[in-house]
One Martini backbone bead per residue (centre of mass of N, CA, C, O) as a GRO file, in nm:
protein
  185
    1MET     BB    1  -2.926  11.575   4.600
    2ASN     BB    2  -3.069  11.884   4.730
    3TRP     BB    3  -3.014  12.195   4.586
    4ASN     BB    4  -3.262  12.355   4.708
    5MET     BB    5  -3.131  12.353   4.952
    6ALA     BB    6  -3.008  12.512   5.191
    7THR     BB    7  -2.710  12.676   5.261
    8TYR     BB    8  -2.469  12.656   5.474
    9LYS     BB    9  -2.327  12.950   5.641
   10LEU     BB   10  -2.000  12.918   5.784
   11LYS     BB   11  -1.808  13.024   6.058
   12MET     BB   12  -1.460  12.952   6.094
   13LEU     BB   13  -1.196  12.889   6.322
   14LEU     BB   14  -0.834  12.934   6.355
   15LEU     BB   15  -0.664  12.832   6.646
   16GLY     BB   16  -0.339  12.945   6.773
   17ALA     BB   17  -0.033  12.935   6.783
   18ALA     BB   18   0.240  13.009   6.651
   19ALA     BB   19   0.345  12.780   6.419
   20VAL     BB   20   0.126  12.520   6.416
   21GLY     BB   21  -0.039  12.521   6.098
   22LYS     BB   22  -0.293  12.665   6.005
   23THR     BB   23  -0.233  12.758   5.718
   24SER     BB   24  -0.149  12.477   5.615
   25LEU     BB   25  -0.413  12.337   5.653
   26ILE     BB   26  -0.575  12.509   5.464
   27GLN     BB   27  -0.414  12.468   5.209
   28ASN     BB   28  -0.459  12.162   5.194
   29PHE     BB   29  -0.779  12.174   5.189
   30ILE     BB   30  -0.800  12.373   4.940
   31LYS     BB   31  -0.517  12.279   4.745
   32GLY     BB   32  -0.324  12.030   4.831
   33LYS     BB   33  -0.093  12.185   4.984
   34PHE     BB   34   0.258  12.260   5.086
   35GLN     BB   35   0.415  12.507   5.263
   36LYS     BB   36   0.744  12.551   5.360
   37GLU     BB   37   0.707  12.842   5.412
   38TYR     BB   38   0.690  13.076   5.657
   39LYS     BB   39   0.381  13.267   5.705
   40MET     BB   40   0.271  13.522   5.867
   41THR     BB   41  -0.027  13.610   6.028
   42ILE     BB   42  -0.202  13.915   5.988
   43GLY     BB   43  -0.467  13.885   6.179
   44THR     BB   44  -0.632  13.790   5.892
   45ASP     BB   45  -0.757  13.512   5.699
   46ILE     BB   46  -0.978  13.430   5.415
   47PHE     BB   47  -1.176  13.141   5.339
   48THR     BB   48  -1.334  12.909   5.092
   49LYS     BB   49  -1.559  12.611   5.120
   50ASP     BB   50  -1.719  12.356   4.964
   51LEU     BB   51  -1.952  12.120   5.114
   52VAL     BB   52  -2.061  11.787   5.237
   53VAL     BB   53  -2.288  11.680   5.472
   54LYS     BB   54  -2.377  11.405   5.685
   55LEU     BB   55  -2.719  11.378   5.827
   56ASP     BB   56  -2.938  11.145   5.871
   57GLY     BB   57  -2.906  11.084   5.536
   58GLU     BB   58  -2.834  11.377   5.480
   59GLU     BB   59  -2.743  11.616   5.240
   60ILE     BB   60  -2.534  11.900   5.329
   61PRO     BB   61  -2.476  12.212   5.228
   62VAL     BB   62  -2.155  12.393   5.264
   63THR     BB   63  -2.015  12.718   5.357
   64LEU     BB   64  -1.698  12.785   5.430
   65SER     BB   65  -1.565  13.023   5.654
   66ILE     BB   66  -1.218  13.062   5.688
   67TRP     BB   67  -1.046  13.180   5.988
   68ASP     BB   68  -0.715  13.299   6.008
   69ILE     BB   69  -0.566  13.340   6.312
   70ALA     BB   70  -0.352  13.510   6.477
   71GLY     BB   71  -0.103  13.385   6.729
   72GLN     BB   72   0.022  13.623   6.816
   73GLU     BB   73   0.032  13.818   7.095
   74ARG     BB   74   0.044  14.109   6.959
   75PHE     BB   75  -0.276  14.051   6.841
   76SER     BB   76  -0.475  14.022   7.090
   77PHE     BB   77  -0.627  14.307   7.103
   78PHE     BB   78  -0.796  14.228   6.803
   79ARG     BB   79  -0.879  13.925   6.770
   80THR     BB   80  -1.180  13.907   6.901
   81SER     BB   81  -1.329  14.061   6.662
   82PHE     BB   82  -1.339  13.792   6.480
   83TYR     BB   83  -1.545  13.609   6.647
   84LYS     BB   84  -1.787  13.707   6.534
   85GLY     BB   85  -2.017  13.471   6.412
   86ALA     BB   86  -1.927  13.207   6.507
   87SER     BB   87  -1.987  12.838   6.470
   88GLY     BB   88  -1.676  12.752   6.494
   89ALA     BB   89  -1.364  12.559   6.591
   90MET     BB   90  -1.015  12.529   6.557
   91MET     BB   91  -0.775  12.384   6.774
   92VAL     BB   92  -0.421  12.444   6.739
   93PHE     BB   93  -0.145  12.215   6.785
   94ASP     BB   94   0.191  12.130   6.852
   95LEU     BB   95   0.330  11.809   6.903
   96THR     BB   96   0.638  11.952   6.955
   97ARG     BB   97   0.481  12.176   7.152
   98TYR     BB   98   0.355  12.181   7.456
   99GLU     BB   99   0.264  12.489   7.504
  100THR     BB  100   0.042  12.475   7.274
  101PHE     BB  101  -0.138  12.291   7.469
  102ASN     BB  102   0.009  12.358   7.755
  103PRO     BB  103  -0.188  12.629   7.789
  104GLY     BB  104  -0.290  12.710   7.513
  105ILE     BB  105  -0.575  12.585   7.465
  106VAL     BB  106  -0.709  12.688   7.718
  107ASN     BB  107  -0.665  12.998   7.644
  108TRP     BB  108  -0.832  12.980   7.383
  109LEU     BB  109  -1.097  12.887   7.498
  110LYS     BB  110  -1.161  13.110   7.688
  111GLU     BB  111  -1.151  13.334   7.490
  112LEU     BB  112  -1.368  13.231   7.297
  113TRP     BB  113  -1.615  13.168   7.500
  114GLY     BB  114  -1.617  13.465   7.614
  115PHE     BB  115  -1.743  13.568   7.322
  116THR     BB  116  -1.943  13.304   7.199
  117GLY     BB  117  -1.961  13.076   7.363
  118LYS     BB  118  -2.062  12.724   7.304
  119ILE     BB  119  -1.909  12.643   7.055
  120PRO     BB  120  -1.792  12.435   6.841
  121ILE     BB  121  -1.508  12.205   6.868
  122CYS     BB  122  -1.174  12.115   6.749
  123ILE     BB  123  -0.892  11.933   6.824
  124ILE     BB  124  -0.556  11.988   6.697
  125GLY     BB  125  -0.285  11.777   6.625
  126ASN     BB  126  -0.005  11.889   6.474
  127LYS     BB  127   0.264  11.709   6.326
  128ASN     BB  128   0.256  11.369   6.297
  129ASP     BB  129   0.527  11.346   6.112
  130LEU     BB  130   0.705  11.417   6.406
  131GLU     BB  131   0.727  11.171   6.610
  132LYS     BB  132   1.029  11.203   6.735
  133TYR     BB  133   0.924  11.510   6.849
  134ARG     BB  134   0.715  11.441   7.057
  135ALA     BB  135   0.541  11.622   7.340
  136VAL     BB  136   0.249  11.500   7.290
  137ARG     BB  137   0.026  11.291   7.415
  138ASP     BB  138  -0.258  11.139   7.297
  139ASN     BB  139  -0.384  11.093   7.571
  140ASP     BB  140  -0.394  11.382   7.683
  141ALA     BB  141  -0.573  11.502   7.461
  142GLU     BB  142  -0.807  11.302   7.483
  143LYS     BB  143  -0.885  11.381   7.768
  144PHE     BB  144  -0.938  11.673   7.723
  145ALA     BB  145  -1.160  11.646   7.508
  146LYS     BB  146  -1.366  11.481   7.695
  147LYS     BB  147  -1.413  11.721   7.898
  148ILE     BB  148  -1.560  11.929   7.722
  149PRO     BB  149  -1.672  11.809   7.462
  150CYS     BB  150  -1.458  11.677   7.183
  151GLU     BB  151  -1.272  11.647   6.930
  152TYR     BB  152  -0.976  11.459   6.830
  153ILE     BB  153  -0.709  11.538   6.596
  154GLU     BB  154  -0.452  11.411   6.396
  155THR     BB  155  -0.212  11.593   6.191
  156SER     BB  156  -0.079  11.671   5.845
  157ALA     BB  157   0.002  11.924   5.641
  158LYS     BB  158   0.220  11.789   5.477
  159THR     BB  159   0.064  11.493   5.410
  160GLY     BB  160  -0.265  11.511   5.477
  161ASP     BB  161  -0.327  11.382   5.748
  162HIS     BB  162  -0.661  11.433   5.846
  163VAL     BB  163  -0.754  11.711   5.721
  164GLU     BB  164  -1.037  11.676   5.596
  165ASN     BB  165  -1.161  11.544   5.851
  166SER     BB  166  -1.148  11.788   6.032
  167PHE     BB  167  -1.332  11.984   5.874
  168TYR     BB  168  -1.574  11.795   5.864
  169THR     BB  169  -1.615  11.759   6.166
  170ILE     BB  170  -1.681  12.065   6.226
  171ALA     BB  171  -1.909  12.105   6.019
  172LEU     BB  172  -2.097  11.898   6.143
  173GLU     BB  173  -2.115  12.033   6.430
  174MET     BB  174  -2.241  12.296   6.315
  175VAL     BB  175  -2.492  12.174   6.186
  176LYS     BB  176  -2.614  12.051   6.440
  177MET     BB  177  -2.640  12.328   6.582
  178MET     BB  178  -2.826  12.463   6.379
  179LYS     BB  179  -3.054  12.256   6.388
  180LYS     BB  180  -3.129  12.302   6.671
  181LYS     BB  181  -3.198  12.611   6.636
  182ASP     BB  182  -3.422  12.558   6.426
  183LYS     BB  183  -3.611  12.389   6.614
  184SER     BB  184  -3.630  12.621   6.845
  185ALA     BB  185  -3.764  12.866   6.659
   0.00000   0.00000   0.00000
Protein backbone atom coordinates (compact mmCIF):
# COMPACT_ATOMS: atom_id res chain seq x y z
CA MET A 1 0.00 0.00 0.00
CA ASN A 2 1.18 3.49 -0.82
CA TRP A 3 0.63 5.40 2.43
CA ASN A 4 1.80 8.61 0.75
CA MET A 5 -1.43 8.54 -1.20
CA ALA A 6 -4.07 10.96 0.03
CA THR A 7 -6.62 9.44 2.36
CA TYR A 8 -10.23 9.95 1.37
CA LYS A 9 -12.10 11.56 4.26
CA LEU A 10 -15.73 10.65 3.75
CA LYS A 11 -18.87 11.57 5.66
CA MET A 12 -21.31 8.68 5.81
CA LEU A 13 -24.81 8.80 7.29
CA LEU A 14 -26.77 6.00 8.95
CA LEU A 15 -30.47 6.66 8.46
CA GLY A 16 -33.60 4.77 9.41
CA ALA A 17 -36.48 4.61 11.86
CA ALA A 18 -35.98 4.49 15.61
CA ALA A 19 -34.75 1.18 17.05
CA VAL A 20 -33.76 -0.46 13.74
CA GLY A 21 -30.22 -0.99 15.04
CA LYS A 22 -28.20 1.87 13.54
CA THR A 23 -26.18 2.52 16.70
CA SER A 24 -25.72 -1.22 17.28
CA LEU A 25 -24.36 -1.66 13.74
CA ILE A 26 -21.84 1.12 14.34
CA GLN A 27 -20.82 -0.30 17.73
CA ASN A 28 -20.29 -3.72 16.16
CA PHE A 29 -18.26 -2.22 13.29
CA ILE A 30 -16.10 0.05 15.48
CA LYS A 31 -15.73 -2.03 18.66
CA GLY A 32 -16.88 -5.53 17.69
CA LYS A 33 -19.47 -5.39 20.48
CA PHE A 34 -23.23 -5.64 20.76
CA GLN A 35 -24.97 -3.47 23.33
CA LYS A 36 -28.12 -5.19 24.64
CA GLU A 37 -29.72 -2.09 26.15
CA TYR A 38 -31.45 0.29 23.75
CA LYS A 39 -30.06 3.82 23.98
CA MET A 40 -31.92 6.36 21.91
CA THR A 41 -29.78 8.67 19.76
CA ILE A 42 -30.66 12.31 20.31
CA GLY A 43 -29.72 14.43 17.31
CA THR A 44 -26.59 12.70 16.07
CA ASP A 45 -23.57 10.79 17.29
CA ILE A 46 -20.36 10.82 15.24
CA PHE A 47 -17.78 8.04 15.04
CA THR A 48 -14.65 7.57 12.92
CA LYS A 49 -13.02 4.49 11.49
CA ASP A 50 -10.04 4.04 9.17
CA LEU A 51 -10.15 1.32 6.55
CA VAL A 52 -8.71 0.40 3.19
CA VAL A 53 -10.83 -0.26 0.11
CA LYS A 54 -9.60 -2.00 -3.02
CA LEU A 55 -10.55 -0.55 -6.38
CA ASP A 56 -9.06 -1.63 -9.70
CA GLY A 57 -6.16 -3.34 -7.92
CA GLU A 58 -5.37 -0.21 -5.92
CA GLU A 59 -5.55 -0.04 -2.12
CA ILE A 60 -7.13 3.23 -1.07
CA PRO A 61 -7.03 4.49 2.53
CA VAL A 62 -10.32 5.90 3.77
CA THR A 63 -11.30 7.67 6.97
CA LEU A 64 -15.02 7.27 7.50
CA SER A 65 -16.82 9.86 9.56
CA ILE A 66 -19.95 7.91 10.50
CA TRP A 67 -22.96 10.02 11.49
CA ASP A 68 -25.61 8.13 13.45
CA ILE A 69 -28.75 10.19 12.82
CA ALA A 70 -31.70 10.03 15.24
CA GLY A 71 -34.64 8.17 13.72
CA GLN A 72 -37.45 9.47 15.92
CA GLU A 73 -39.96 11.60 14.06
CA ARG A 74 -39.75 14.31 16.74
CA PHE A 75 -36.17 15.07 15.59
CA SER A 76 -37.09 15.45 11.91
CA PHE A 77 -37.21 19.25 12.07
CA PHE A 78 -33.42 19.53 12.45
CA ARG A 79 -32.27 16.15 11.16
CA THR A 80 -31.62 17.36 7.61
CA SER A 81 -29.08 19.90 8.86
CA PHE A 82 -26.75 16.92 9.44
CA TYR A 83 -26.96 15.81 5.78
CA LYS A 84 -24.72 18.57 4.41
CA GLY A 85 -21.43 17.28 3.03
CA ALA A 86 -22.42 13.60 3.11
CA SER A 87 -20.69 11.37 0.56
CA GLY A 88 -22.97 8.37 1.10
CA ALA A 89 -25.50 6.73 3.39
CA MET A 90 -26.64 3.42 4.76
CA MET A 91 -30.45 3.22 4.92
CA VAL A 92 -31.27 0.77 7.72
CA PHE A 93 -34.55 -1.01 8.36
CA ASP A 94 -35.61 -3.71 10.80
CA LEU A 95 -36.41 -7.02 9.08
CA THR A 96 -38.99 -7.74 11.81
CA ARG A 97 -40.92 -4.44 11.37
CA TYR A 98 -42.33 -4.02 7.86
CA GLU A 99 -43.18 -0.33 8.26
CA THR A 100 -39.48 0.49 8.73
CA PHE A 101 -38.94 -0.82 5.18
CA ASN A 102 -42.10 0.38 3.45
CA PRO A 103 -42.81 3.26 3.55
CA GLY A 104 -39.82 3.87 5.86
CA ILE A 105 -36.90 3.51 3.44
CA VAL A 106 -38.74 5.31 0.63
CA ASN A 107 -39.38 8.31 2.89
CA TRP A 108 -35.79 8.38 4.15
CA LEU A 109 -34.47 8.19 0.59
CA LYS A 110 -36.70 11.06 -0.59
CA GLU A 111 -35.63 13.18 2.36
CA LEU A 112 -31.92 12.40 1.89
CA TRP A 113 -31.70 12.88 -1.87
CA GLY A 114 -33.86 16.01 -1.58
CA PHE A 115 -30.99 17.61 0.37
CA THR A 116 -27.88 15.88 -0.99
CA GLY A 117 -28.66 14.90 -4.56
CA LYS A 118 -28.01 11.30 -5.61
CA ILE A 119 -25.19 10.26 -3.32
CA PRO A 120 -24.39 6.53 -3.07
CA ILE A 121 -26.53 4.51 -0.68
CA CYS A 122 -26.67 0.96 0.57
CA ILE A 123 -29.89 -0.51 1.96
CA ILE A 124 -29.43 -2.60 5.10
CA GLY A 125 -31.99 -5.08 6.41
CA ASN A 126 -30.89 -5.50 10.03
CA LYS A 127 -31.72 -8.19 12.61
CA ASN A 128 -31.38 -11.21 10.29
CA ASP A 129 -30.75 -13.27 13.44
CA LEU A 130 -34.49 -12.98 14.20
CA GLU A 131 -35.55 -15.06 11.19
CA LYS A 132 -38.70 -16.47 12.80
CA TYR A 133 -40.00 -12.89 13.28
CA ARG A 134 -39.14 -11.74 9.75
CA ALA A 135 -41.72 -9.34 8.27
CA VAL A 136 -39.80 -8.26 5.13
CA ARG A 137 -39.04 -10.84 2.45
CA ASP A 138 -35.50 -10.60 1.10
CA ASN A 139 -36.93 -10.72 -2.42
CA ASP A 140 -38.95 -7.52 -1.83
CA ALA A 141 -35.93 -5.63 -0.50
CA GLU A 142 -33.69 -6.91 -3.32
CA LYS A 143 -36.21 -5.78 -5.97
CA PHE A 144 -36.44 -2.34 -4.39
CA ALA A 145 -32.63 -1.99 -4.26
CA LYS A 146 -32.30 -2.97 -7.94
CA LYS A 147 -34.73 -0.20 -8.91
CA ILE A 148 -32.63 2.49 -7.21
CA PRO A 149 -29.95 0.93 -8.06
CA CYS A 150 -27.92 0.16 -4.97
CA GLU A 151 -26.63 -2.73 -2.89
CA TYR A 152 -28.87 -4.57 -0.45
CA ILE A 153 -27.28 -6.41 2.48
CA GLU A 154 -28.89 -8.24 5.39
CA THR A 155 -27.02 -7.90 8.69
CA SER A 156 -27.18 -8.72 12.35
CA ALA A 157 -25.64 -6.20 14.72
CA LYS A 158 -26.05 -8.83 17.44
CA THR A 159 -24.05 -11.61 15.74
CA GLY A 160 -21.91 -9.38 13.52
CA ASP A 161 -23.22 -11.09 10.37
CA HIS A 162 -22.25 -8.98 7.31
CA VAL A 163 -21.70 -5.83 9.41
CA GLU A 164 -18.14 -5.15 8.26
CA ASN A 165 -19.08 -5.98 4.67
CA SER A 166 -21.92 -3.44 4.72
CA PHE A 167 -19.64 -0.57 5.81
CA TYR A 168 -16.95 -1.64 3.34
CA THR A 169 -19.53 -1.76 0.53
CA ILE A 170 -20.77 1.80 1.07
CA ALA A 171 -17.19 3.07 1.56
CA LEU A 172 -16.23 1.53 -1.79
CA GLU A 173 -19.24 3.13 -3.51
CA MET A 174 -18.32 6.53 -2.03
CA VAL A 175 -14.70 6.17 -3.23
CA LYS A 176 -15.92 5.29 -6.74
CA MET A 177 -18.06 8.44 -6.75
CA MET A 178 -15.16 10.58 -5.50
CA LYS A 179 -12.82 9.15 -8.15
CA LYS A 180 -15.40 10.03 -10.85
CA LYS A 181 -15.55 13.59 -9.49
CA ASP A 182 -11.73 13.79 -9.41
CA LYS A 183 -11.52 12.70 -13.07
CA SER A 184 -14.12 15.22 -14.21
CA ALA A 185 -12.52 18.12 -12.30
